[in-house]
N, C-alpha and C positions, 0 to 999 in steps of 0.2 A: 162095407157098402156105404156110400155117401149119397144122400138125397137132399137137394136144395130146391126150394121154390119161393119165388118172390114176385111182388108187383113193384113196378118202378115208374116214375114219371120221366126218368132220364132216358136218352137214346140207348138202345140195346146194342152192345158191342159183341158181334158174333165170336170173335177170337177169344174174348174173355169168358164167354159162356162155354165154348169148346174146351178151354183150358181148365174147366172145373171137373172134367171127366177124363177117364183113360188111365190105365195102369199097365204094368208089364205083362199081366195075364190076359189082357183084353185083345182079341183079334178083330174087334169091330168098335169103331168110334164114329158115331153119326151125329149130324147137326141138321135139324129142321128149322127153317125160318119161315114164319108167316109174315108177308109184307102187304102193304097197302097197294092195291092195284088201281089202275086209272079208269076203271069202268065197273058198273054193276047194273045188271038188268038192262043192258043196252044204253045206259046213261053215262056220260063222262063224269068221273069223280075227281075232285081236287084234293080231298083228304077225308080223314075220319077222326071222330072224337070217341075215345073210350072212357066211360065212367064206371066206377066200381063202388060197391059197398065193401070198403077195404078190409074191415075186420073180418067179415065173413069170407070174402074172396081169398084172403091170405090163407085161412084155415082150409078152405075147399081146395085151393091149388096144392097145398102141402099134402092133403089127403089123396088127391089124384096121383101125384108124383109117387107117394109111398105105395099106393096100390099097384102102380105099374112096376115099380122096382121089385116088390114082393112077388107079384104074379109071374113075372118073367125072369126073376133071379138075376137082374142086371147088376153090375158092380157099382156104377155111378149114374145118377140121373139129375140133371139140372133143368128147370123150366123157369123162364122169366117172361112175364106178361106186362106190357107197357100200358099206361093209362094217359089220358090227356089228348092234346091235339097232335095228330100225325099227318104228314104229307105223303103223297104218292111215293112209293119206293122205300119208305121207312119200315123198319122191323117192328111188328106189333107183338109177336111172340117168338121165343127161341126155345128149342128143346134139344138138349145134348144128352146122349146116352152112350155108355160104353159097356161092353159085355164080351165074354170069351167068344161068342158066336154072333154072326150078323142077324140071324132070324129073330132072336130075342131082342136085340137092339131095335130093329125095325118095328117089331110088334109093340114094344113098350112105348116107342115114340108115337106110333099111330094111335094107341090107346089114349095117351095123354091129350093129344089134340082133339080127338073125338069127344072125350069126356069134358074138356074145357068148353067145347061148343054146347054140350048138354047141360052142364052143372054149374059152371062158374058164373057168379053174379057180377058180370061185366056187361055193360050195354054199349052198343055201337051206333053212332049217328054219322051217316055219310053226308058230306058236303059236295054238291054237284056243281058243274061248270055253269049252269044256268042261274046260279045264286040261291037255289032252293037247298034244303037239307031234309033228311028223313031218318028216323030211328029205324034200324034194321030189325025185322021180326026175328026173334029167337025162340028158344024153347023155355018153358017154365021148369026150373029145376025142382027136383023132389026135395022135401024138407030134410035137413041133415040132423040125425039124432045127436043130441048132446049127452056126453057121459058125465 
């Protein structure tokens, strides 16, 4: 089993992320891409800025990926989250999962994106077409116990 999780300021290359997973015993290889959309709450959006507390975010992202891989017994899982300024259409998060069966791959991928939304210390600021910007309301993550 191989689990990889990272933050990056560089554009996310879906083919490279997908290339990190999959083996001869896998009947399912899936790729989820979260992209910047051109609207939010009825307002036209030009782009988004993601800021992170990188030391903590890297640990939490690895933890989430590991939990998903363990819980669903998937063979390989890679998750990359981008930070910095992104334009409409750019990839903000990519999750690739391979598993012998599709249900586990889908469930693991869904778990990763939902937990990112709940727990990852990354903040999103939307830039609107009218020149205004706004931090997007998120959830407050639970403290992560340190060993």
